[in-house]
N, C-alpha and C positions, 0 to 999 in steps of 0.2 A: 520373676520371683518364683522359687521352687515350691513344691507342695509342702515340704517340711517347714519352710519359712512362713507360709501362709497359716499353717496350723498353729505355729508358735504365736503369731500375731493375734489370731483370734482367741487363743487361750489366754493371752495376757489381758485382753479386753474383758473377757468373762471373769477372770480372776480379780480384776480391779473392782468389778461390780460386787462380787461375793465378799471381798474384803471390806468394802464400804458398808455392806449390810451387817456383817458380823461385828464390825467395830461399833456400829450404832446401837446394837442391842440384840434381843431375841430375833431369830431369823425365821419367820414364817415362809412358807413356799411362795414363790412368785414365778410367773411364766415369762420367758424371754421370747417375744414375738418378733420374728424377722421375716418381713414380707419380701419375697423375691419373685421377679417376673419369670414364669415358667419358660417362656420363649427364649430368654437370655441366660438361664441358669445352666451352666455346664456341669459335667460329671464331677469335675474337681470341686466346684462350689457345693454340690450335693454331699460329696465326701467330707468337705470342710464343715458343713452343717452337722453331719453325724458325729464328727470328731470333737465338736465344740465342748460338750460336757466333760469328757474325759481329759481333754487338754486343760480345761479350766481347773479341774480338781488337781491335776498334776502340777499346774503352775502355782496353785494356792497352797499346796501342802508344804513345799520347802520354804515358802515365804513366811508362813505363819502356822507352825504345826499345831498350836493350841486351838486354831480355828477350824481344824479339819472336821471335828464332829458337828460343828455348827454349819459348816458348808456342805456337808454330805447330804443332808435331806433335800437340799435344793437341787442338787445335781441330777438325780433321777428324773425330775420333772422337766428338765430342759429339752430332752428329745421330743417328748410329746408336744410341748409348746411350739417347738420349731416345726414339727410336722403339721400342726394345726395352722401355722402361718402360711403354708403352701399346700393346700388340699389338692391342687391339680397335678402336683408332681407325682409321677409313677413310682419314684423311689421311696415314697413315704407311706408304708403300710399302716401306720398308726393314724392316718388322716380321718377315717370314718369314726374311730373311737373318740378322737379329740373333737370332732365336729359336733357330736351329739350334745355335750354340755354347752357348747356355744349356742346351738340352736335353742336349747332350753332357756338359756339366759336371755336370748333375744325375744323369745315368746313372753318371758316374764316382764321384760322391759316394755313390750308392746301393750301388755295388760295393765301397766301402771297408770296411765292417764285416767281411765274410768274410776279406778280406786281412789285416785287423788281427788277426782271430782266429787265422789261420794263422801270422802272425808271432809271436803269443804262444806257440803250441805249439812253434815252433822255438826260441824263447827259453828255454822250460822245458827242452827237451831239451838245449840247449847248456849251461844251468846245471847240469844233472845231470852232463854230461860233464866240465865244469870241476871240479865237486866231487869226482868220482872221480879225476881227474888230480891234484888237490891232495892228496887222501888218499894216493895212491901215492907222490907226491914226499915227503910227510912221513915215510912208512915208509922210503924209500930213504935219507933224511937221518938216520934214527935218532930222529926225533921221534914221540912217541906220538900217533897220530891221535885226533881228537875222536870221541866216541861217535856213532853214527848218529842217536840221538834228539836230541842237542844240535845236530848239523848240520842236522837237519830243522827245528828251532826257529829257527835262524838264517835258513834259507831262507824260512820262513814270515814272519818279521819283515821280511826284505828285500822279499818280495813285497807284504806289507801296506803298507810304506812307499812302494813304487812305485805301488801302487793309490791311495794317498792323494794322491800327487803328481799322478797322472793325473786323479783326481777334481777336485782343485783347479784344474788347467788347464782341464778341461771346464767347471767352474763359471765360471771367468773368461771363457771363450768364450761361455757362455750369457748372462752379464751384458752382454758387449759386443753380442751379437746382440739382446738385449732393448732396449738403449739405441738401437741402430740402428733397430729396428722402431718404437720410440716416436717417434724423430725422423722416420721415413718417414710415420708416421701424422699427425704434426703438419704435415708438408709437404702430405700429401693433403688434410687439412682446410682448410689455408690456401689451397691452389689451388682447391679446389671452391667456396670462398666468395669467390674472386677477390680475396683479400687478398694483393697482391703484396709488401707490406712483410713480411707473415708468411712468404711464400715465401723471400724473401731471407734473413731471419733463420734460418729452419729449415735452408736450404741451408748457410749459414755454419757453424752449430753442428753439424749432422749430419756434414758431410764434412770437418770439421777433422781428426779422427783419421785418416780414410781418406786424406786428402791427404798428411799427414805420412808415412804408411806408403808411399804411392806414390812419394814423393820420397826414400825411403830412410831416413826417420827413424822410430825406434821410438816409437809413441805412449805417453804416460804412462797408467798404470792408472787407470781411472775410480774416483773416490771418492764414490759415491752411496750413500745420500742425503747430501748436503752439509748443513752446519749451517743454511744458509738453508732448505733443503727441510724439515729436521726442525722448524725454528722455525715454518714455515708450516703444516705438518701438525699441530703441537702446538696452534696457535691455533684450528684448525678441528675438531679431534676432539671427540667427546662426553666429558663429564665425569660421573663418578659420585660420589655422596656419601651418607653415612649420616646420617639425621635422627632425633633422639630425639623421640618424641611421648608426652606425659604424659596419661593418662586418669585422671580422679578419679571414683571410684565412691562416690557418696553413698547407700549402702545403708541399710537399716533398722537394722542392727546396728553400723554404724560408717562412718567416712569414711577412705578410703585411696587413695593414688596408685599406679598401675600404669604402669611404664615400658615402652615399645615401641621397637623399632628398625625403620625402614623405609628402603630405599634409593631414591634419586632419580637421574634421568638428565637432564642438560641438554645440548642440542645447538644449535650456532649456526644460527640461522634457523628452528629448530623449537620452541624454548622448552624448558620444563622439565616433566617428568612424574614421578610417583611410581610405582614398580613394585609393584603389589599383591602379587605372589607373594613379595616379599622381606620381608613383614611378620612380625616375630617378637616374642614377649613375652619380656622380660628378667627382671623381678622385681617383686613387690608390695612396696610400702612398708609401714611400720607403720600400725596402725589407730588412728584418732583418734576424737573424739567424733562420734556420729551426728547427722544433721541434725534428726531429730525431737527428740532430747534437747536440742540447741541451741535449737530453737524453744520447747520446753516450758519450759526454764529462763528464756528471755526472757519468756514469758508469766507465769511465776510472779512475776518482778520487776516487770513492767509492769502486769499486771492484778490481781495479788495472789493469795493462795492461794484455792483453790476456784473458779477461773475455769471449770473444766470442768463445774461443776454449776449455773452461773447464766449468764444472758445477758450478753455482753460487747459493748460498743460498739467494734467493730473500727476505726471511723474515729477515735475518740478516742485509740486507741493509736498513731496516727501520730506523736504527740508523743514517743513512746518509741522511734521508729525509730533515732535515732543510737546507742542502746545496742545494738540488733540489728546495726547496721552495724559497730560496733566488735568485737562477738563473732564475727561472720562473718569479719572481716579477720584476727583472731587465729588462727582455725582454719585458714584458707587459707595463711597464712604458714608454719604448721607443716608443712602438706602439701607446700608448694613447697620448703621446706628439705630435706625428706626426698627429694624428687625430684632436687634438685641433687646430693645424695650418690650417688644411683643413676647419674646421668649421669657423674659422675667415676669411678665404679666400672667401668662397662661401655664407655666411649668413650675412644678414644686422645686424646692431646694435640691432634693436628691436627683430629680430629673435634669435639672440644670447642670449638676455635677457630671451626670452621664453624658450630656451634650458636650461639655468641655472635654471630656475624655475621648469621645468618638469623633467629635466635630459635627458641624452643621452643613449638610449639602445645600448647594445653591444651584437652581436651574433658572437661567436667564435667557429668555427668548424675546426677540423683537418680531413684530408683525408687519403690517402694511406701511408703517411710518417711514421705513428706510429701504423698502424693496426696490424702488426705482432710482436709487442713488448709485454712484460709481462703485465698482466692485472693491477696489482697494480701500476706499473710504470705509466701507462696512467691515472689511477684514481688519483694518487697523484699529477701528473703534472697538471691536469685540476682543481683539488681542489685548488692548488696554484694559478692558473690563475684567478679563481673566486674571491679568496681573494684579489689578486692584483688589479683587476678591481674595486671591490666594495670599497676598502679602498683608492683608488687613490684620492689625494687632488690636485686640479689644482690651480695654482697661479691666473688664470683668473676667477676662480669661476665655471668652468664646473664640472658637476658631471656625472660620468659614472656608469652604473649599469648593472648587468647580473644575471643569475641564472643557476642552474644545467641543465635546459632544453635548454638554449641558448648557453651554453659553454660546449662542449663535443666532443669526436671523433664520426664521423658518418661512417657507412658502405658504401661500394661502391654503393649498390643498392639505398640507400637514396640519395647519391650524384647525381646519374643519374636522379632520380625522380625530385629533386629540379631543376636541369638544364632544364628538360622538362617543368616544370611548369613555370619557368621564361621566357623561349623563347616564349611559346604560349600565355602567358598573355601580354607580352610587344609587341608582334606582332599582338594582337587582334584576334588570332585564336580561342580562347575559345568562344568569343561572336559569331563569325561566325558559329562555330559548333553548338552552342545552337539554333540559328535560323534555321539551316538546320534540326536539330532534331525535332523542333516544326512543321516544314512543313512536315516532314516525317510522323509524327503522324496523321496529318490531311489528307494525301494523301491516296487514295484507289486504284488508277489505278496502275497495276503492272509495266507498262513501266515507269511511273513517279517515283514510289518508287525505281526502280532499278537505275534510273538516280540520284536520291537524295542519295542513298546509296553509289554509286560510288563517288559522290561529297564529301560526308562526310568522306570517307576513304582517301581522298586526301587533307583534310583540316588541321589537326593538324600536326605540324612539328616534325619530329623525330630528335634525337641527336646522333651523334657519337663524343664523346669527348676524346681526347688524352692528358693526362697531363704529369707529370714528372715521376710518378711511376705506374700509372694505367690508364686504358681506360674504358669508360662506353659506352654502347650501349642501347638506349632506343627508343621504338616505340610503338604506340597504337595497340591494338588487338581488332578488331571489330566483326569479324565473329565467331560465336559459333562453336567450333570444328575445327577451323583453326590451333590450336596449340595442340601438343600432351598432354596427360594427366599428364606427369611428369613435365611440365613447370609450374613454379610458377609465376602468374601474380598478380598485385596489382591494386586495384580500387582507383582512385584518391580521391573519396568522402569518402568512408569507411576507407581509409588509413589515413585520416586526412590531406591530402595535399590541398584540395579545399573544399569550403563550398557547401551546397546543391543548391545554386543558379547557380552553374556551371554544365556543362554536365557531366554525369556519364560515365567515360571511363576506361577500363581496360588497364593497361600498362605492357609491358614486359621490365624489367630493369635488366641488369646484368653488373658486373664489373670484370675486369681481372687485377690482379696484374702482375707485370713485363711487361705490355704492354704500360706503359708510355714511352715517348721518351728516357729518360735517362736510366731507368732500362732495356728497350728493347735492347738498344745498347750494354749494358754490357752482357746480356744473349746471344745476337747474336754473338758477338766477341768470347765469351768463347766457345759456342757450335760449331761454324763454324771452328774456328782456332784450336780447340782441335781434330778435325777430321784429321787423317793422310792423307786422300785423298786430303786435301786442302793445304798441306805443301810441300814445295820444299826446302830441305836443311835448315830447320828451319825458312823459310820465308812463311808466310801465304799469299796466293794470294787472296786478298779480293776484290770481284767484286763490292762491294758497296762503295769503295773509288776511288777517281779520278785516271785516268790512269797516271802512272809515279810518284805518290805520295808515300812516304815511311815514316814510323814512327816505334817506339818501339812497340813490341807486348804486349799490355796492355789494360785494360779497364778503365784506368784513364782518367780524363779530359785532353783535348788537348788545348793548346794555341799556336797561330802562331803570331809572331811579324811582324810589317810592313817590316822588313828586310828579312822575310822569314824563320826565325828560328823556328823550331818545337820543342815544349817541352811537354812531357807527364808526368802528375803528378804521383808521387810515393806515395803520402800521402794516408793513409788508408781511411781518411774521404772523399776523392775525387775519390774513386773507384766506378764506376757506377754499378759494380756487387755486391757491398756491401750488399744491402738489401736481395738479394737471398742467398748470402754466409752466412750471419748471420742466416737466417732461416734454411738453409741446414746444420745442425750440429747434431751429434748423441746425444748431451746433450738436444736437444729439444724433448719433449715427442711426439709431433706430427710427428716427423721423426722416433723416436725409436719405437713407438707403432703402426704406420700406414704404411703398406708396400707400398701403392700407393704413398704416399708423398715421401717416400724414393726413389722410382723408378723415380719419376718426377725430383728429384734433379740429379740423375745419368744421366738421359736422357739429361739434360741441361749441362752435363759435370762437375758437382759439386759432389765430393765424400764426404759424410757427415763424414766419419771417419778421414779425413785429418784435420790438423790445419788450422786456418783461412788464414794464408799467402799462403798456398798451394791451398786452395779453391779459392782464388782470382787470383792466377797465371794461365797462359795459358801454359799447359804442352807441351814441345817440340817446342815452338814458340819463336823466338827471334825478328823477324821483321815482319811488315805488309807492303805489297805492293799492291797498288790499280791496278785493271785491267780495271775499267770503263765499265764493261759488265753489262748493266742494265737488260737484260733478265735473266742472271744467278743470279743477285742480287735479283730480284723480286721473282724468284723461291725459293731461299734460305730463304728469309724472310717469305714466305708463309709456307714452310715446317717446319721451326724452331719456328716461333712465332704465326702465324695466324691459322694454321691447323696442329699442331703436333700430333703424335700418342698418346702422353700422355699429361696431362695438365701441364702447367708451374708451377713452385714451388709457394706455398702459395696461391693456388687458390680454397680453399674450398668454399668460398662464391659463386664463379661462378658455381661450381658444385652443390651447393644447389639450385640455380635457374633452374638447369636442363641441363646446357651445359658446358662441360669441356673446350671447345675451341670456338673461334669465328666461325670457319668453321662449327661447329655443329649447330649453330643457324640457318644458312641459308640452311642447309640440311633439317631442319624440318619446318621452318617458312619463311614467306615472307611478304612484306608490300608494299602498294601503296602510303604510305604517303611520302611527300617530306622530304628529309633528309639534315641536315646541318652537315658537318664534321668540327669540330672546334678544336682549340688548336694551339698555335703558331708554334709548332714543325712541323705540317703538312701543315698549311696554308701558311707560309712564303715561302717554296720551290715552291709551286704552283704560288705564286705571282712573284717569281724570273723568272720562265719560261715565264710568261705573259709579264714581262718587257722586256725580251729578244726577244719577238715576237715568241717564240716557241709554246706558247699556246694562243688561242684567249681569249680576255677579257670576252667573254660570255661562257666560258667553263662550261659545264653542267654535268661533271662527266663521260664522255665516257672513259672507260679504254683503248680502242685502241688508242684514240687520245693522252691520257697521255703517253702511252708506246712509241709512236713515238717521242714525244717531249723529254721525259726523255732519250731515247736512244741517241739522238743527243747531249744532254747536258752532259751526263755522259761519253761519248766517247771522249770528248774534252780533249786533253792532258794538263797536268800541267807542266809549264816551269817557269824559273826564268826571270823576267823582267830585264831591265837595272839597276834598283835600287836594285835588289836582291829579290824583293817580288815574292811570288808564285802567278801565274795567270793561269786561264783556257783560252785556245785559241779556241774560238768558230767560226766556219765558218758561215758567215751571210746567211740568207735565200735568195733563188734565187730572190724572188720578191723584196727584200730589197737591194740586192747586187748592187753596183755601180762599174763603171769601175775603176780599180786601187785600189779598197778598199781591205785592208787586213783583217785578222781575228779579231773578237771582243775579247778583253781581259777582263776577270772578275777576280778581286782579290780574292784569296782564303784566308779565315779567319776561326776562330773557329766557327763562326755561320753557314756558308754555306759549311764547309768541308764535312759534312755527309748528304748533301742534297739528294744524290742518295739513301742512305739507307732509308731516310724518304719518298722519292718518291716511293720507293719499297713498303713501308707500305701502302701508299695511293692507289697504283695500286692494291695491294692485297685486300684492303677493297672494292674498286670499283668493282672488279671482283666478290667478294662474294655477294655484294648487287644486282648485275645484274644477278646472277646465275639462278634464277627461271624465269618462264614465267611472273609471277607477280613481278614487280620490282618498285622501287620508281619512282613517277611521275617527280621528279626533285631532283638533287643532287648539292649542292653548298658547297664551302669552304669559311668560314667566321669566323671572330672574334667578330665584333661589331654587335649589334642588332640595326637596323635602323627602325624608324617609317615608316609604309607603305605609309603614306600620305606626311609627311613633309620631309622624307628621312634624318632626323637628328638622331644622335646616342642617344639612350635612355639607353643603357647598353651593357654588354658583355655577350656572351654565357658562361654559367657556373652556378654553384649552388648558389653563393651569392645572386642574386636577388630573386631566388626561396625561400631561407631561410626567407627573409623578408616577401614575399607574403604569405607563409604558416602561419607565425605568425600573420599577421594583418588580414587575412581573417576570423580567428576565433575571432570575435569581443569581445565576453565575456571573453575569455581567455587572449586576448591582454590587455583588460581593467584591468583585475586582475593583470597581471604581470607588466604592464608598468605604470599604474596610481594608482591603489589601493595599490600596494606594491612599485615598482619603487625605486626612490631615498630615500624615507622615510624609507623603510625597511632596508636600508644599512647604516643608520646613525651611528650605533654602530661600524661598521667596520672602518669608517673614523675617528671616535673618538679614537678608540684604536690605529690606525696608527699615529694619531697626538699626542697622550698622551701615549707613551710606559710605563711610570711610573705606570699608573693606571693598565695597563695590567700585569705588573710585580707584583703589589700588589695583583691582582686577583689570579695569580699563587701561591703567597705566602699563600693566604687564602686557596686555594685548598690543598696545602701541609699540612697546619695546620690541616685541616679537616681530611685528611688521617691519620695523626699522632694521632689525637684524636680517630679515629675509631680503629686504631691498639691498642692504650692503653686501650680502652674500651673492646676489645676482651681479652686482657691479664687479666684485672680485673675480667671479667666474668669467665675465667678459674680458677682463684684463688678462686673466690667465690664458684664455683661448688665443688672444692676440699675440701675447708673448711667445706662446708655443709655436704659433704659425711662423713668426719671424725667425725663430731659432731653426725651425725645420728647413726654411728656404736658404738661409746663409750657410748652414753647415750640412747641406744635404749629402754631400759626398763624404766629407771627413767624419761625420758623426751620424751615419744612417740609423744605427741602433738607438742612439739617444733621441733622435727625432721621432722614431716610431714609438718609443716609450712616452715621449711627451704628448704625442697625438692620442695615445691610449688614455693618458691621465686627463687630457682635456675632454675626451668623450665621456669618461666616468664622471667628471665634474659636471658636465652638462646634464647627464642623466640624473645626478643627485639634485641639481638645481630644479629640474622638472618635478621631481618627487617632493622636494621641499615646498615649491610654489603651490603644487596641487593641495598638499595638506593644509597649508596656511589659508589658501583661498577657500577651501571647503569649510574650515572651522569658522571663518568669518562671513560666510554667506555670499561671497562674490561669485562663486561657481559651485555647482553641485553635480556630482557624478551620479547618474541614475543607477548604475550598477551598485555603487557603494550605498546609495540611499535605500535600495531594496535589500541589500545584504545585511545591514546591521543598523541599530538605532543611531541617531545623530551624535549623542554624547559619546557612545562607544567608539564611533568612527573618529571623532575628534581626538579622543584619548589615544587611539592607535596611531593616528597620524602625528600627534605630538611626540610619541616615542620614536617614530620614524624620523621626525625632524631632528631630534637630538642625536640619533645615531648617525644620520647622514651628514649632519654638520660636523661631527667629530671625524668622520671618514674624510670629509673635504679638507679639514685642517691637516690630517696625516698625509693626504696626497700632495698638498702644497709643500709640506716639508720635504717629502721625497723628491719633488720636482726641483726645489731649490738646491738640494744636494747634488742632483745630476747636473745642474747648471754650473755649480762650482767645480765639479769634476771635469766638465768640458773645458772650462777656462784654463784649468791647470794643464 
């Protein structure tokens, strides 16, 4: 833009202002203040500022000649005002003269508050005088004056009203000043960037109200923000939403869904992220059939009874896979229906609509229940689960989706790591550890560093989790060299469990099969009662059962009726020794080819050479009778389960981490971190002792204190009450005993029958945790995770919250799997489930293509044979024709190879590693389908050419 054009544009803006003022009425002088940054104002801009009044007058004169006289007085004031706006500029000699009135005005404004205060005091005094005169006048007129208190209240109300009016006026002035400041800022930015169009626009909008006031017109009150402003702000502000996430826990005792709520934030230009601190557990759904029970039921139908005692061709069972697929689908549909009900219970109508739009992610992990089963059984089972989740069609419109990463079996080490992440995130421990590490990096004093290092080692919470089939032990490792070289540790950041925003911590996590409460009971009964030293005439004297209690000698589940009838299950599926008995068989290669595994089974009392029924039975034992001797019970639990000479069966994973038994961990390592022992099997017996007053509510994990309380509890005899029910007779504590009070009776049921055995496990763990001089700073038994501040439940100890946290903390990956793919990626699955006819048609097309490929191969063989005969019989007379026929046969053979490769690839009979690495499966199939069509056409053309050559040879 040239200098002349800029001058004209500025003159037009000034002329518009002058014309507006002149049209409105008398035109008092007003100053045009244009603030320009001295560092960015060029010489052209200075010249433009100087030329502004003259150009304005020149532009105004031809447009409205009659307004020249009115506009003229204002023009001479413009240079001084412009100069006052930029006092630092050297080109403005008028700056000192213009600055003096401004300073005087500022001084007057500064002196205004005291004068106003004095005026208020005079007003108060005058108000009191008027009130006294009014009271005297009412007395003279015979009117009863108002009480002083009422008069004072009226005065206060009047003063309050006046104060509110003054505040409203002040707020209006502040808003006007803010609008003017914003306009001046826009002018400054536009001027500094030499955007003269922006200058003209800013001048026009900013001085519109001031011009009206200068011309004697009261400006209208600003109505900001306008609807347009609100609309623009609304479209640009961040949005928050609540997302339901369903976690399916495929545990050893059953399958159930757990619903979580997590909030997400989406911002224009930044994308969408999930807020990990908002994660909350809502409710667990009902428990359905366990995965192991589902798989064993399928094996009973597919392989026949007794499959666990003989070798089974696992590949031959692939023909029975459709049955597994159907059973898996039925189970998952039940779980998803219960998940729908929970979503409708906890989410509002709007939130449900959001969930229908985005979809509900499903994370389905199985733990110890199916770890020791055949590999393809697990893969087939979870492939069926993925299909069932992605193809589920909800009558209410909910869409669930998952993938291979979110739905799979997980090893015990991963299960423990997820439980550790969940606990420390929900308790706020990671944030605290991060602050301590930052302070540690800044501190140089050795004493302070040592204090911070000790504090850091006691910050993150360790986990001892006891489930139904396995137990996990997880704690952080801080000191370099504190663990032996053979121990495998995992870093939370490099292992993909936490993002780089979290503190980098090394974790020791290990998992032990057969140490879950159910499996451990079966192993303990089998091992202890198989020992002849513990038998008396076929009766096993079990110290972990209540004194006076008797039952059949079996590892089956026990049920006790309210009338006191004891029933021990004889069903194969309800034998608690079953997982170990299935594993310990000579048909298992891990037993047949690894001597240590075989010896582990024999040490547990299980002979791999025996059939399944004998492996489950307890040899030489007919009855079990409890003795209630807790000391003997704790010693037996420790020697058989926690610190045996050989590892328990199926514990290769624990051996991989470096420790064959729990006892070995604390022989080599120790921790100062606080530890939470979780799992209903161990927590509920502790709570029972606390309810009975045998343990203090503030119990902190002292093994001696627990031993004393458990001894009193377990030694209580079991008798029959008047109704026939089995009860424990506990003597009340001396401090609680009252005169004439008898023993406390506690009903024995299937839940608390084996409390002494579980207390023995807790005592053994506490003894090992406190074995070293360095021991945990605190030990607690808990199931629920409570917020440290509000003390409200935010979740439960275990892996499900950790699975969600690991997924959402990787923002890029979560966005890809949940939003970019998500429900849109699984449309085909739901369509096929809703339209089975189209799927059947697709299978028919596949069959037709296979038949076409087979027919093509047959034709190629005939072609090759015919060409060979022709070449031999007419070798001399038609050498050229024979060569052409051989070339055609070779081409046909190459085509057949390409066709066969493409067809076999697409249907899974053969897979090229190069093609697998090069492109996705679907793209490869599509490409080879194209090749198939092209090559098939080429083959028909070659056959026609060959037939023509044959006809020519005959002629």
